[in-house]
C-alpha positions in Angstrom: -2.7 -11.6 -14.7 -4.5 -12.8 -11.7 -3.6 -9.5 -9.9 -0.7 -6.6 -9.7 -0.4 -4.0 -7.3 1.7 -0.9 -7.2 4.1 0.9 -4.2 4.2 4.5 -3.3 7.0 4.9 -5.5 5.1 3.1 -9.0 6.9 0.0 -9.0 4.8 -3.3 -9.1 4.1 -6.7 -8.1 2.8 -9.2 -10.1 0.5 -12.3 -9.6 0.7 -14.3 -12.5 -2.1 -17.2 -12.9 0.7 -19.7 -12.6 1.0 -18.3 -9.1 4.7 -16.6 -9.7 4.8 -13.6 -8.3 7.2 -10.8 -10.2 8.2 -7.6 -8.8 9.9 -4.8 -11.1 13.2 -3.4 -10.5 13.8 -0.4 -8.7 15.9 0.5 -11.3 13.9 0.3 -14.2 12.6 3.2 -15.7 9.6 2.2 -17.1 6.3 2.7 -15.2 3.1 0.5 -15.5 0.2 2.8 -16.7 -2.3 -0.1 -15.7 -5.9 0.5 -14.4 -7.6 -2.2 -16.0 -8.9 -5.6 -13.8 -5.6 -7.3 -13.6 -7.6 -10.4 -15.9 -7.7 -8.2 -18.4 -4.1 -8.1 -18.5 -1.7 -11.1 -20.4 1.6 -11.0 -19.1 4.6 -13.3 -20.0 7.7 -13.6 -18.4 11.0 -14.2 -20.5 14.7 -14.2 -19.7 17.0 -11.6 -20.5 20.9 -10.8 -20.8 23.0 -11.9 -17.9 20.6 -13.5 -16.4 17.9 -11.5 -16.3 14.0 -11.4 -16.6 11.5 -9.2 -19.1 7.7 -8.9 -18.4 5.9 -8.1 -21.0 2.3 -7.2 -20.7 0.3 -8.0 -24.4 -0.2 -5.1 -26.5 2.4 -3.5 -24.5 5.4 -1.4 -26.0 7.2 -1.7 -23.1 9.5 -4.9 -21.5 9.9 -4.2 -18.0 12.4 -5.8 -15.9 11.3 -8.2 -13.0 12.8 -10.2 -10.2 11.0 -13.2 -8.7 9.2 -12.8 -5.1 10.0 -16.1 -3.0 
């Protein structure tokens, strides 16, 4: 990850090293609890069911539902 931030509801926005920005969907029931610098997390976005996207952080147990930010 290049950077991440949380809004007041705990929803995150992540910028990957390749410049892509992804925001967690508001309907996702999992919340990230990242506290380390962004560069210490390795994140990967994959396609999910029905055209959705999942973001998984290496070593984490959850996959988060995300959408790409324009």
